[in-house]
C-alpha positions in Angstrom: -18.9 -9.3 42.1 -20.9 -12.2 39.6 -24.5 -12.7 39.0 -26.3 -15.3 37.2 -29.8 -15.3 35.7 -33.2 -15.7 37.4 -34.6 -17.1 33.7 -33.4 -19.8 31.1 -30.4 -17.1 29.8 -27.6 -18.3 29.6 -24.6 -15.7 30.3 -23.0 -14.8 33.7 -22.3 -10.3 34.8 -19.1 -9.7 36.3 -18.3 -6.8 37.6 -14.9 -5.8 38.6 -13.9 -2.5 41.4 -10.6 -2.4 41.7 -9.2 -0.2 44.4 -7.4 2.3 42.0 -8.1 3.1 38.3 -4.7 2.6 37.3 -4.7 -1.1 37.7 -7.1 -1.6 34.9 -4.6 0.8 32.5 -1.3 -1.0 33.2 1.3 -2.6 31.5 0.4 -5.1 32.7 -3.5 -5.7 32.5 -3.7 -4.7 29.4 -0.4 -7.7 28.2 -2.9 -9.6 29.8 -6.6 -9.1 28.6 -4.7 -9.0 25.1 -2.9 -12.5 25.2 -5.5 -14.0 26.7 -5.3 -18.2 27.7 -7.3 -20.2 25.3 -10.1 -20.8 27.9 -10.0 -17.1 28.6 -10.9 -16.4 25.1 -13.6 -18.9 25.2 -14.5 -17.6 27.9 -15.3 -14.4 26.3 -16.3 -14.3 22.6 -18.5 -10.8 22.2 -14.5 -9.9 23.0 -12.3 -9.2 20.0 -8.8 -10.3 20.3 -6.7 -9.0 18.6 
């Protein structure tokens, strides 16, 4: 799900509801999260990318 502000604030809130918690701790998911594409990195400026 994705929400945007009803005021003049910038940004979105995105909520992911996986069927299984293990998806969020899987090697495939974490590999993608820790090596984002340039576009993904631009969309996540708040995240400390390593």
